[in-house]
C-alpha positions as CSV (number, residue, x, y, z in Angstrom):
1,M,-13.6,29.8,-39.3
2,T,-14.7,26.2,-38.4
3,A,-13.3,24.8,-35.2
4,W,-12.7,21.1,-34.8
5,K,-12.9,18.6,-32.0
6,A,-11.1,15.2,-31.7
7,S,-12.6,12.8,-29.1
8,F,-12.6,9.3,-27.7
9,E,-13.8,7.4,-24.7
10,T,-11.7,5.9,-21.9
11,P,-12.6,4.2,-18.6
12,A,-12.9,6.4,-15.5
13,L,-9.8,5.1,-14.0
14,E,-7.6,5.8,-17.1
15,R,-9.1,9.3,-17.6
16,S,-6.5,11.3,-15.5
17,G,-3.6,9.5,-17.1
18,W,-4.8,10.3,-20.6
19,E,-5.5,13.9,-19.7
20,D,-2.1,14.4,-18.3
21,A,-0.3,12.8,-21.2
22,L,-2.3,14.8,-23.8
23,E,-1.9,18.2,-22.0
24,A,1.8,17.6,-21.7
25,R,2.1,17.1,-25.6
26,L,-0.6,19.6,-26.7
27,T,-1.6,22.6,-24.5
28,E,1.7,24.6,-25.0
29,T,1.1,24.5,-28.7
30,G,-2.4,26.0,-28.6
31,F,-4.7,23.0,-28.3
32,V,-7.2,22.7,-25.5
33,V,-7.7,19.2,-23.7
34,T,-10.8,18.6,-21.7
35,S,-12.7,15.6,-20.3
36,R,-16.3,14.9,-19.4
37,E,-18.3,12.2,-17.7
38,I,-20.5,10.3,-20.1
39,S,-22.4,8.4,-17.3
40,R,-21.8,8.3,-13.5
41,D,-19.1,5.7,-12.9
42,G,-18.9,5.0,-16.5
43,P,-16.6,6.0,-19.3
44,W,-15.3,9.5,-19.8
45,C,-14.9,11.4,-23.1
46,L,-11.5,13.0,-23.8
47,E,-11.8,16.0,-26.1
48,I,-9.1,18.1,-27.9
49,F,-10.1,21.3,-29.5
50,A,-8.2,22.7,-32.4
51,E,-8.6,25.2,-35.4
52,S,-8.1,22.3,-37.9
53,E,-7.6,18.6,-38.4
54,D,-4.2,18.9,-37.3
55,P,-1.9,15.8,-37.6
56,V,-0.2,16.8,-34.5
57,V,-3.3,15.7,-32.5
58,A,-2.9,12.0,-34.1
59,D,0.8,12.0,-33.3
60,A,0.0,13.1,-29.6
61,I,-2.7,10.4,-29.2
62,A,-0.4,7.8,-30.5
63,A,2.5,8.9,-28.3
64,S,0.3,9.3,-25.2
65,A,-1.0,5.7,-25.7
66,A,2.6,4.4,-25.8
67,A,3.6,6.3,-22.8
68,L,0.7,5.0,-20.9
69,G,1.2,1.4,-22.2
70,R,-2.2,1.3,-23.8
71,P,-3.5,0.5,-27.2
72,A,-4.3,3.5,-29.4
73,P,-8.0,4.5,-28.9
74,L,-10.6,4.8,-31.6
75,W,-10.9,8.5,-32.1
76,Q,-12.4,10.9,-34.6
77,W,-12.6,14.5,-35.8
78,E,-15.9,16.5,-35.5
79,A,-16.5,19.9,-37.1
80,L,-18.0,22.2,-34.5
81,P,-20.7,24.8,-35.2
82,D,-19.4,28.3,-35.7
83,I,-20.3,29.6,-32.2
84,D,-18.4,32.2,-30.0
85,W,-17.6,29.7,-27.2
86,V,-16.3,32.3,-24.9
87,A,-19.5,34.3,-25.2
88,E,-21.6,31.1,-24.6
89,N,-19.5,30.4,-21.5
90,Q,-20.0,34.0,-20.2
91,R,-23.8,33.7,-20.7
92,S,-23.9,30.4,-18.8
93,F,-21.7,31.6,-15.9
94,R,-23.9,32.4,-12.9
95,P,-22.7,34.0,-9.6
96,F,-22.1,31.8,-6.6
97,A,-20.8,32.0,-3.0
98,V,-17.8,30.0,-1.9
99,G,-16.1,30.5,1.5
100,P,-16.0,34.2,2.1
101,F,-16.2,35.1,-1.7
102,W,-19.0,35.9,-4.1
103,V,-17.9,35.0,-7.5
104,H,-19.6,36.7,-10.4
105,P,-19.1,37.6,-14.1
106,S,-18.8,41.3,-15.0
107,H,-22.4,41.3,-16.6
108,V,-23.9,40.3,-13.1
109,T,-23.5,42.9,-10.5
110,E,-26.6,42.8,-8.4
111,G,-27.5,40.3,-5.7
112,Q,-24.2,40.3,-3.9
113,P,-24.8,38.6,-0.4
114,A,-23.9,40.9,2.6
115,G,-20.6,40.3,4.1
116,L,-18.9,38.5,1.1
117,L,-15.8,39.6,-0.9
118,P,-16.9,40.0,-4.6
119,L,-14.5,38.2,-7.1
120,R,-15.2,39.4,-10.7
121,I,-14.1,36.7,-13.2
122,D,-15.3,36.3,-16.7
123,A,-15.1,33.1,-18.6
124,G,-12.3,33.6,-21.2
125,L,-9.2,32.3,-22.8
126,A,-7.5,31.5,-19.4
127,F,-8.7,28.8,-17.0
128,G,-10.2,29.6,-13.8
129,T,-13.8,31.1,-13.3
130,G,-14.0,29.4,-9.8
131,T,-16.8,27.0,-10.7
132,H,-14.6,23.8,-10.7
133,A,-14.3,21.9,-7.5
134,T,-10.4,22.5,-7.4
135,T,-10.7,26.2,-7.4
136,R,-13.6,26.2,-4.9
137,G,-11.5,23.9,-2.6
138,C,-8.6,26.3,-2.7
139,L,-10.9,29.3,-2.0
140,E,-12.4,27.7,1.0
141,L,-9.0,26.6,2.4
142,L,-7.5,29.9,1.9
143,A,-10.1,31.4,4.1
144,T,-9.1,29.2,7.0
145,L,-5.6,30.4,7.1
146,D,-4.1,32.9,9.7
147,P,-3.4,36.2,7.8
148,S,-0.2,36.7,10.0
149,Q,1.2,33.5,8.5
150,T,0.6,34.3,4.8
151,V,2.6,37.6,4.4
152,N,4.7,36.2,1.4
153,S,2.4,34.2,-1.0
154,V,2.6,33.0,-4.6
155,D,0.0,31.4,-7.0
156,V,1.8,28.9,-9.4
157,G,-0.1,28.2,-12.6
158,C,-2.3,31.2,-11.9
159,G,-4.5,30.9,-15.0
160,S,-7.1,33.7,-14.7
161,G,-5.5,34.9,-11.5
162,I,-8.5,34.1,-9.3
163,L,-6.7,32.7,-6.5
164,A,-4.0,35.4,-6.3
165,I,-6.8,38.0,-6.6
166,A,-8.6,36.3,-3.8
167,M,-5.5,36.3,-1.5
168,A,-4.9,39.9,-2.2
169,K,-8.6,40.8,-1.4
170,L,-8.8,38.6,1.7
171,W,-5.4,39.8,3.2
172,R,-4.9,43.3,1.5
173,R,-1.3,42.7,0.8
174,P,0.9,42.0,-2.2
175,V,0.7,38.5,-3.9
176,L,2.8,37.0,-6.7
177,G,1.5,34.7,-9.4
178,G,3.0,32.9,-12.4
179,D,1.9,31.0,-15.4
180,N,3.7,29.4,-18.3
181,D,1.2,31.0,-20.8
182,A,1.7,34.6,-21.4
183,E,-1.8,35.1,-22.6
184,A,-3.0,33.7,-19.1
185,V,-0.7,36.3,-17.4
186,A,-2.1,39.0,-19.4
187,V,-5.7,38.0,-18.5
188,A,-4.8,37.6,-14.8
189,E,-3.2,41.2,-14.9
190,E,-6.6,42.5,-16.4
191,N,-8.7,40.7,-13.9
192,A,-6.7,42.1,-11.0
193,G,-7.3,45.5,-12.2
194,L,-11.0,44.9,-12.6
195,N,-11.1,43.6,-9.0
196,G,-9.4,46.6,-7.6
197,V,-6.3,44.9,-6.6
198,G,-4.0,45.6,-9.6
199,S,-1.6,47.3,-7.3
200,L,-1.3,44.3,-5.1
201,C,-0.9,41.4,-7.6
202,R,2.1,40.9,-9.7
203,F,2.0,38.2,-12.4
204,V,4.9,36.9,-14.6
205,V,5.5,34.2,-17.2
206,A,7.1,31.4,-15.4
207,A,7.3,27.6,-15.5
208,G,6.7,26.7,-11.9
209,L,8.9,29.0,-9.8
210,Q,11.5,29.3,-12.5
211,A,11.5,33.1,-13.0
212,P,13.9,35.5,-11.4
213,E,11.2,37.5,-9.7
214,L,9.6,34.4,-8.1
215,A,12.9,32.9,-7.1
216,A,14.0,36.2,-5.5
217,R,11.0,36.2,-3.1
218,A,11.7,32.8,-1.6
219,P,11.3,31.5,0.9
220,Y,7.5,31.8,1.0
221,D,5.0,31.6,3.7
222,L,2.5,30.0,1.3
223,I,2.7,28.4,-2.2
224,V,-0.7,27.7,-4.0
225,A,-0.8,25.5,-6.9
226,N,-4.0,24.5,-8.6
227,I,-2.8,22.6,-11.7
228,L,-2.6,18.8,-12.3
229,A,-1.3,15.8,-10.3
230,G,1.6,15.2,-12.7
231,P,3.1,18.8,-12.6
232,L,2.5,18.9,-8.9
233,I,4.8,15.9,-8.5
234,D,7.3,17.3,-10.8
235,L,7.3,20.6,-8.9
236,S,7.5,19.1,-5.3
237,E,11.3,19.4,-4.9
238,S,11.2,23.1,-6.0
239,F,8.2,23.8,-3.8
240,A,9.8,22.2,-0.7
241,A,13.0,24.3,-1.3
242,A,11.1,27.5,-1.7
243,V,8.6,27.4,1.3
244,R,10.0,28.5,4.8
245,P,9.9,26.0,7.7
246,G,6.4,26.1,9.1
247,G,5.2,27.5,5.8
248,R,2.4,25.8,3.8
249,V,1.7,24.5,0.4
250,L,-1.9,24.4,-0.9
251,L,-2.3,21.9,-3.7
252,S,-5.2,21.2,-6.0
253,G,-6.1,19.8,-9.5
254,L,-6.1,16.2,-8.2
255,L,-8.7,13.5,-8.0
256,V,-9.1,11.9,-4.8
257,E,-7.6,8.7,-5.9
258,Q,-4.4,10.6,-6.8
259,A,-4.0,12.2,-3.4
260,A,-2.0,9.3,-1.8
261,L,0.7,9.5,-4.4
262,I,0.9,13.3,-3.9
263,L,1.1,13.0,-0.1
264,S,3.9,10.4,-0.2
265,T,5.8,12.5,-2.7
266,Y,5.7,15.6,-0.7
267,A,6.2,13.8,2.6
268,R,9.6,12.8,1.3
269,R,10.3,16.5,0.8
270,G,9.5,17.3,4.4
271,L,5.8,18.5,3.8
272,A,3.2,16.9,6.2
273,F,-0.5,16.7,5.7
274,E,-2.5,19.3,7.7
275,R,-6.0,19.2,6.2
276,R,-8.1,18.4,3.1
277,L,-11.2,19.2,1.3
278,D,-13.1,17.0,-1.2
279,L,-15.7,18.6,-3.7
280,E,-17.4,17.2,-6.7
281,T,-17.6,18.4,-10.2
282,G,-19.0,16.5,-13.1
283,G,-19.5,13.3,-11.2
284,A,-15.8,13.1,-10.1
285,W,-14.4,14.0,-6.6
286,W,-11.5,16.3,-6.4
287,R,-9.2,16.9,-3.5
288,S,-7.4,20.1,-2.3
289,L,-4.6,19.4,0.1
290,L,-3.0,21.8,2.7
291,L,0.5,20.7,3.7
292,R,2.9,22.2,6.2
293,R,6.8,22.1,6.0
294,S,8.5,20.8,9.2
């Protein structure tokens, strides 16, 4: 079956707003929204992948433009070659080291550096192979934490489960994870089993922390959320209420220029800046933030 892609260009400073607006309208109905830099410091291309030339996409673009106070962009549909994109991603995914971890796909099992913890993650239907700067930032910051202060941890918006699996492997203790996509939860459970921590990781379908099992485990020592700036702001009140005094919140999925707004929002909730890590992907700089509740 032919797949389709709708796309348009936008200035770099407007990219994140467009991506947040489109994801809010499209991702829960099965569309995939991505962006890529066309030239360094130049425009970005917003891309929406679909199974057909669905009119819902046109409505979402128009509604997003109105919400952002911008004119509707000139966009177009493009038929994509009949390619197994998941298989293509798996073939292009190569092992790499980040912090104390060695991230690798299942078809590459040799060459693990001595002393590193293996994380077996395949490119698939759930986001999170670890290659993006946001995930790498989280993995590196997790390794800096005192295990005695991370006894009760949760991964919000877990995707492939890579961060929850990393915590379980690093600290050898139970970790909770949640995602609003049931398919992502199934993938995360499978990945935890493949990594030998199926008995330590528990994943549930949840919007933020709104699931009985996640709510019952509060207050948390550590809340990890590698999502997007908009949802991080929306979840700030619930995160502050669910982390213990002295506990930490690790946030990622935000561009460097979005960090000030995130910090001010969480500061109003009683969470203070502790440290950060900036990493680059695709010509853009992304920031991971570690905050501590007073």
